C-alpha positions as CSV (number, residue, x, y, z in Angstrom):
1,X,109.5,39.5,-88.3
2,X,109.9,42.7,-86.4
3,X,108.7,46.0,-87.8
4,X,111.1,48.5,-89.3
5,X,112.4,51.3,-87.1
6,X,112.4,54.9,-88.2
7,X,114.4,57.7,-86.8
8,X,112.6,61.0,-87.3
9,X,114.6,64.2,-86.6
10,X,113.4,67.7,-86.7
11,X,116.1,70.4,-86.5
12,X,114.5,73.7,-85.6
13,X,117.7,75.7,-85.7
14,X,121.3,75.3,-86.7
15,X,123.3,77.9,-84.9
16,X,126.7,76.6,-85.8
17,X,126.6,75.6,-89.6
18,X,130.3,74.8,-89.7
19,X,130.1,72.3,-86.8
20,X,126.9,70.9,-88.3
21,X,128.8,70.3,-91.5
22,X,131.2,68.2,-89.5
23,X,128.4,66.2,-87.9
24,X,126.6,65.2,-91.1
25,X,129.2,62.8,-92.6
26,X,129.9,61.3,-89.1
27,X,126.2,60.6,-88.7
28,X,125.9,59.2,-92.2
29,X,128.7,56.8,-91.6
30,X,127.1,55.6,-88.3
31,X,123.8,55.1,-90.1
32,X,125.4,53.0,-92.8
33,X,127.3,51.0,-90.3
34,X,124.1,50.0,-88.6
35,X,122.1,49.1,-91.7
36,X,120.1,52.4,-92.0
37,X,119.2,54.3,-95.0
38,X,118.1,57.9,-95.4
39,X,114.5,58.3,-96.6
40,X,114.4,62.1,-96.1
41,X,117.5,64.2,-95.6
42,X,116.9,67.9,-95.2
43,X,115.0,68.6,-98.5
44,X,112.7,71.6,-98.9
45,X,109.8,71.6,-96.5
46,X,106.6,73.7,-96.2
47,X,104.7,73.8,-92.9
48,X,101.0,73.2,-93.3
49,X,100.1,73.0,-89.6
50,X,101.5,74.3,-86.4
51,X,103.7,77.2,-85.7
52,X,107.3,78.2,-86.5
53,X,109.6,77.4,-89.3
54,X,109.5,74.1,-91.1
55,X,113.2,73.5,-90.2
56,X,115.4,70.6,-91.4
57,X,113.8,67.2,-91.4
58,X,115.5,63.8,-91.6
59,X,113.9,60.3,-91.7
60,X,116.2,57.2,-91.5
61,X,114.9,53.7,-92.0
62,X,116.4,50.8,-90.0
63,X,115.7,47.1,-90.3
64,X,114.1,47.2,-86.8
65,X,113.4,49.4,-83.9
66,X,116.2,47.6,-82.1
67,X,118.6,48.4,-84.9
68,X,117.7,52.1,-84.7
69,X,118.3,52.0,-80.9
70,X,121.6,50.3,-81.4
71,X,122.6,53.0,-83.9
72,X,121.6,55.8,-81.5
73,X,123.5,54.2,-78.6
74,X,126.6,53.3,-80.7
75,X,129.9,54.9,-79.7
76,X,130.3,56.3,-83.3
77,X,126.9,58.0,-83.2
78,X,127.3,59.2,-79.6
79,X,130.5,61.1,-80.7
80,X,128.6,62.7,-83.6
81,X,125.7,63.5,-81.4
82,X,127.9,65.7,-79.2
83,X,128.6,67.8,-82.2
84,X,124.9,68.0,-83.3
85,X,123.7,68.9,-79.8
86,X,126.3,71.7,-79.6
87,X,125.5,73.0,-83.2
88,X,121.7,72.7,-83.4
89,X,118.4,72.6,-81.6
90,X,115.8,69.9,-82.4
91,X,114.1,66.6,-81.6
92,X,114.8,63.0,-82.4
93,X,112.3,60.1,-82.0
94,X,112.5,56.4,-82.9
95,X,109.2,55.1,-84.2
96,X,108.0,51.6,-85.0
97,X,106.9,51.2,-88.6
98,X,103.5,49.9,-89.7
């Protein structure tokens, strides 16, 4: 059995909130279509280490790392990603679960 895959996103700045509002339901639909579920989706955050604002944080669980990779590379997410990249600044990593 393969380990679960986790997508961890840290959005440091949303500079176009209207476009980001368009992105969110598109991303959610792509997540659901690929068997993912949101664990964390932008709730209140407080930074305890490091510098800068806590930003917006998202964690999505997938059945496997491969499923997370398929979601990221899917045509439906790639369309949504164009909007996210234009509307915000941040990082996204895919991590193998324990």
